[in-house]
C-alpha positions in Angstrom: 0.0 0.1 0.0 1.3 3.4 -1.0 1.4 5.7 1.9 0.5 9.4 1.8 4.0 10.4 2.5 5.3 8.3 -0.7 2.4 10.0 -2.7 3.7 13.4 -1.6 7.2 12.5 -2.6 6.2 11.2 -5.8 4.4 14.5 -6.7 7.5 16.5 -5.6 9.7 14.4 -8.0 7.1 15.4 -10.7 7.6 19.0 -9.8 4.4 19.9 -7.7 5.0 22.6 -5.4 3.1 24.6 -2.5 2.6 28.2 -2.1 4.9 27.9 0.8 7.6 26.7 -1.6 6.8 29.6 -4.0 6.8 32.3 -1.4 10.7 32.8 -0.9 11.4 33.0 -4.7 8.7 35.8 -5.4 11.2 38.6 -5.5 13.9 36.8 -7.6 14.9 38.8 -10.7 14.1 37.4 -14.3 17.6 36.3 -14.9 17.8 34.1 -11.9 14.3 32.6 -12.6 15.4 31.8 -16.1 18.4 30.0 -14.7 16.0 28.0 -12.5 14.3 26.7 -15.5 17.5 24.6 -16.3 17.6 23.3 -12.7 18.1 19.6 -12.0 15.3 20.0 -9.4 11.9 19.8 -11.1 10.4 21.8 -8.2 12.7 24.8 -8.9 11.6 24.5 -12.6 7.9 24.7 -11.5 8.5 27.6 -9.2 10.5 29.7 -12.0 7.7 28.8 -14.6 5.0 29.9 -12.1 6.5 33.3 -11.1 7.5 34.2 -14.6 3.9 33.4 -15.8 2.4 35.4 -13.0 4.6 38.4 -14.0 3.9 37.8 -17.6 7.7 38.7 -18.1 8.3 38.2 -21.7 12.1 37.8 -21.2 11.2 34.2 -20.2 9.4 33.2 -23.3 12.2 31.6 -25.3 13.6 29.5 -22.3 10.3 28.5 -21.3 9.5 27.3 -24.8 13.1 25.4 -24.8 12.2 23.8 -21.5 8.7 23.0 -22.5 10.1 20.9 -25.3 12.3 18.7 -23.1 10.5 18.8 -19.7 9.7 15.3 -18.3 8.2 16.2 -14.9 4.4 16.5 -15.1 3.8 19.5 -12.8 6.8 21.5 -14.2 5.5 20.9 -17.8 2.0 22.1 -16.9 3.5 25.3 -15.1 5.5 26.0 -18.2 2.5 25.8 -20.3 0.4 27.9 -18.0 3.1 30.5 -18.0 3.5 30.8 -21.8 -0.3 30.9 -22.0 -0.2 34.1 -20.0 2.4 35.8 -22.2 -0.1 36.6 -25.1 0.7 36.9 -28.8 4.5 37.2 -28.3 4.7 33.7 -27.3 2.8 32.4 -30.3 5.7 32.2 -32.9 8.1 30.2 -30.7 5.2 27.9 -29.7 4.3 27.5 -33.4 7.8 26.1 -33.8 7.1 23.5 -31.1 4.2 21.9 -33.0 4.9 18.3 -33.7 8.3 18.6 -31.9 7.4 17.5 -28.4 7.1 13.8 -27.5 7.5 10.8 -29.6 3.9 9.1 -29.7 2.5 11.2 -32.5 -0.8 10.0 -33.9 -0.1 7.9 -37.0 -3.2 6.0 -37.6 -6.8 6.5 -37.0 -8.4 5.6 -33.5 -10.2 2.1 -32.9 -12.6 3.7 -30.2 -14.9 6.6 -30.1 -13.7 9.7 -28.1 -11.5 8.5 -25.3 -10.7 11.6 -22.7 -7.3 11.6 -21.1 -6.8 12.5 -17.5 -3.5 14.3 -18.1 -2.3 16.3 -21.2 0.0 14.3 -23.4 3.5 15.6 -24.1 2.7 15.6 -27.7 -0.3 17.9 -27.5 1.6 20.5 -25.1 2.4 23.1 -27.8 -1.2 23.0 -29.1 -2.8 23.2 -25.7 -0.5 26.2 -24.8 -1.5 28.0 -27.8 -5.2 27.4 -27.1 -4.7 29.3 -23.8 -3.4 32.3 -25.8 -6.6 32.2 -27.8 -7.8 34.5 -30.7 -4.3 36.2 -31.3 -3.0 32.8 -32.4 -5.5 32.2 -35.1 -3.7 33.8 -38.0 -0.4 32.2 -37.2 -2.2 28.8 -37.2 -3.9 29.3 -40.4 -0.7 30.1 -42.0 0.7 26.7 -40.7 -2.3 24.9 -42.3 -1.9 26.7 -45.7 1.8 26.1 -45.9 2.1 22.4 -44.7 0.3 19.1 -44.8 1.7 16.9 -42.1 1.8 16.3 -38.5 2.6 20.0 -37.6 -0.5 21.2 -39.5 -2.7 18.5 -37.7 -1.6 20.0 -34.4 -2.6 23.5 -35.8 -6.0 22.1 -36.6 -6.3 20.8 -33.2 -5.5 24.3 -31.7 -7.9 26.0 -34.0 -10.7 24.0 -32.8 -9.9 24.6 -29.1 -9.5 28.3 -29.7 -13.0 28.3 -31.5 -14.5 26.4 -28.6 -13.0 28.6 -26.0 -13.4 32.0 -27.6 -16.1 31.6 -30.3 -13.7 32.8 -32.8 -14.9 31.4 -36.1 -12.2 33.1 -38.5 -10.6 29.7 -39.2 -13.7 28.0 -40.4 -13.1 28.6 -44.2 -9.7 27.0 -44.1 -10.8 24.0 -42.2 -13.6 23.4 -44.5 -11.2 23.6 -47.4 -9.0 21.0 -45.5 -11.9 18.5 -45.7 -10.7 17.7 -49.1 -7.3 16.3 -47.7 -6.4 12.9 -48.8 -4.6 12.3 -45.7 -7.0 10.4 -43.3 -5.4 11.7 -40.1 -5.7 15.2 -41.3 -9.4 14.7 -42.3 -10.2 13.1 -39.0 -8.5 16.0 -37.0 -10.4 18.6 -39.1 -13.6 17.0 -38.5 -12.8 16.8 -34.8 -11.9 20.4 -34.7 -15.0 21.5 -36.3 -16.9 20.4 -33.2 -15.5 23.7 -31.6 -17.4 25.9 -34.0 -20.8 25.9 -32.3 -23.8 27.0 -34.4 -21.8 27.0 -37.6 -24.2 26.1 -40.2 -21.8 26.1 -43.0 -20.0 23.1 -41.4 -23.1 20.9 -41.8 -23.4 20.0 -45.5 -19.8 18.8 -45.7 -20.0 16.7 -42.7 -23.5 15.3 -43.8 -21.8 14.4 -47.1 -19.1 12.5 -45.3 -21.7 10.2 -43.6 -22.8 9.2 -47.1 -19.3 8.3 -48.3 -17.3 5.2 -48.0 -14.9 6.3 -45.1 -13.1 4.4 -42.3 -15.4 3.9 -39.3 -13.4 6.5 -37.2 -14.2 9.4 -39.6 -17.8 8.5 -39.6 -18.3 8.4 -35.9 -16.1 11.6 -35.5 -18.5 13.3 -37.9 -21.4 12.2 -36.0 -19.9 13.5 -32.9 -19.1 16.8 -34.3 -22.6 17.1 -35.7 -23.8 16.7 -32.1 -21.3 19.2 -30.8 -22.1 22.0 -33.3 -25.6 22.2 -31.7 -27.8 22.8 -34.8 -30.7 20.2 -34.6 -32.4 20.7 -38.1 -34.1 17.8 -39.8 -31.2 16.7 -42.1 -28.9 16.3 -39.1 -31.4 14.5 -36.9 -32.3 11.9 -39.9 -28.6 11.4 -40.6 -27.9 10.7 -37.0 -31.0 8.4 -36.6 -29.8 6.4 -39.6 -26.5 5.9 -38.0 -27.8 4.9 -34.8 -28.8 1.7 -36.5 -25.5 1.1 -37.9 -23.9 -2.2 -37.2 -20.6 -0.7 -36.0 -20.8 -0.2 -32.2 -18.5 2.9 -32.0 -20.6 4.6 -34.8 -23.9 3.8 -33.1 -22.5 5.1 -29.7 -21.4 8.4 -31.3 -24.9 8.9 -33.1 -26.8 8.1 -29.9 -24.6 10.5 -27.9 -25.0 13.1 -30.7 -28.8 12.7 -30.7 -29.1 13.1 -27.0 -27.0 16.1 -27.1 -29.2 17.7 -29.8 -32.5 16.7 -28.3 -31.5 18.3 -25.1 -30.9 21.7 -26.6 
């Protein structure tokens, strides 16, 4: 049985800190805090990131980005992401360069199961998740990535745009995402469909999604389209009819996605 003390020690090794541990460092200058980001002690790295973020000290942006790329300790990584999220647009360009550069478990095939929520953010998602924290100012940079590239980097940009739309209501990326539905890359297509779920009440997204349901795509793309139709929150007759049809599908994951989407739309 793991004792409470052992749990506490384990969290410390992963960089967790208390307010009492933060207090003695509050008055440290930026240069000292930036040095602490390279400390061998994960708690010191968390402390430095937290204080730089609270100050919104832009002198720490590049070192925070470099540290985020290599950070292994969970709580330190989260603190660095939170800090960069507070920096605003100035942090977007270096964070864009981190898309696809963190972690080594990138998605290379479609999922076998309908939406599986993770308890903790994966390392590979940290750059995109951090950009989402910055919000609308990041949208033009992400659109530029999608227009210039068609690979894992652009797929992460797609993820970030969906998150920003869901968080802020910014729909300016909708045209470029709808255009990306024509991608021949199945992972990109799946990502775009998933991203569109953040564009609430966007009627322009409905026709292409309904069209996907009528075509011979992998099951993951079909159930993701059903899920997104439920998340967009427009319950017109065409959408309801398409989802009712999918609810009778033999594939259990498609059936589950259609059922959940119908429940969501019926409760509007």
